[in-house]
C-alpha positions as CSV (number, residue, x, y, z in Angstrom):
1,M,152.0,-51.7,-36.5
2,V,149.5,-53.3,-33.5
3,C,150.8,-56.3,-32.4
4,T,153.0,-58.0,-29.9
5,F,156.5,-56.7,-30.5
6,G,159.9,-58.8,-30.5
7,D,160.3,-61.3,-33.3
8,V,163.3,-60.4,-36.0
9,T,160.8,-59.1,-38.3
10,D,159.1,-56.6,-36.1
11,V,162.8,-55.3,-34.8
12,T,164.0,-55.5,-38.6
13,W,160.9,-53.2,-40.1
14,W,161.1,-51.0,-36.6
15,R,164.9,-50.2,-37.1
16,E,164.8,-50.0,-41.0
17,L,161.7,-47.9,-41.4
18,S,162.2,-45.9,-38.1
19,L,158.7,-46.5,-37.1
20,P,157.6,-45.0,-33.5
21,C,157.1,-47.5,-30.8
22,G,155.0,-47.5,-27.5
23,P,151.9,-49.0,-26.0
24,S,148.5,-48.6,-27.5
25,S,146.8,-49.5,-24.6
26,D,147.1,-48.5,-20.9
27,V,146.8,-51.0,-17.7
28,T,143.0,-50.6,-18.0
29,G,142.7,-51.9,-21.5
30,A,141.8,-48.4,-22.7
31,W,143.2,-47.0,-26.1
32,R,146.1,-44.6,-25.1
33,R,146.4,-41.3,-27.1
34,R,150.0,-41.2,-28.3
35,P,152.2,-38.5,-27.4
36,R,152.4,-35.8,-30.3
37,R,156.0,-36.4,-30.7
38,A,155.3,-40.1,-31.4
39,E,152.5,-39.5,-33.9
40,P,153.6,-40.1,-37.6
41,A,152.2,-37.1,-39.8
42,G,148.1,-37.3,-40.5
43,T,147.4,-40.1,-37.6
44,S,145.8,-37.7,-34.8
45,V,142.5,-38.3,-36.0
46,Y,142.7,-41.9,-35.0
47,S,144.3,-41.0,-31.6
48,D,141.7,-38.6,-31.0
49,E,138.9,-40.7,-31.7
50,L,140.2,-44.0,-30.1
51,A,141.7,-42.5,-26.9
52,G,140.1,-43.9,-23.9
53,K,137.8,-46.5,-25.7
54,N,138.2,-50.2,-24.6
55,L,140.3,-52.2,-27.5
56,A,137.2,-53.9,-28.8
57,A,135.3,-50.7,-29.6
58,A,138.7,-48.9,-31.1
59,Q,139.1,-51.8,-33.4
60,R,135.8,-51.6,-34.7
61,R,136.2,-48.0,-35.0
62,V,139.2,-48.1,-37.0
63,V,137.3,-50.5,-39.2
64,E,134.6,-47.8,-39.9
65,L,137.3,-45.0,-40.7
66,L,139.3,-47.4,-42.9
67,T,136.2,-48.4,-44.8
68,T,135.0,-44.4,-45.0
69,T,138.3,-43.7,-46.3
70,G,138.7,-46.8,-48.9
71,E,141.8,-48.0,-47.2
72,M,139.7,-51.4,-46.1
73,R,140.9,-54.1,-48.1
74,G,137.7,-56.7,-48.3
75,E,136.0,-57.4,-44.7
76,P,137.3,-58.2,-41.4
77,R,137.7,-61.4,-40.1
78,P,138.7,-63.3,-36.9
79,I,141.9,-65.0,-37.0
80,T,143.8,-67.8,-35.0
81,H,146.9,-68.0,-34.7
82,A,149.7,-70.1,-32.4
83,V,151.1,-68.4,-29.2
84,K,154.2,-70.5,-28.1
85,F,154.4,-70.4,-24.1
86,F,156.2,-72.5,-21.4
87,E,154.0,-74.2,-19.1
88,K,155.7,-76.9,-16.9
89,G,154.8,-77.4,-13.2
90,D,158.6,-77.5,-11.7
91,R,159.5,-73.9,-13.0
92,P,158.6,-70.8,-11.4
93,W,156.9,-68.3,-12.8
94,K,158.3,-64.7,-13.2
């Protein structure tokens, strides 16, 4: 799962499926290599190949890998979705 975390569906799937959880990028925006203890079986190739790449380069490589293995359904396409946020001048940002 690569997404922001926190809506009810994310938490439900994380708990029910015992999914590993952790950040996918570091503070510089580079893809992080997951610690071995957090890697599901068979995913080390992705971590090894993606570690250190910026997120756009990692995304392109993931598409290449999924296409090569036949796991990609259709062509990748950009998406747009609403992101709720609060913006009001009289409330301090924290």
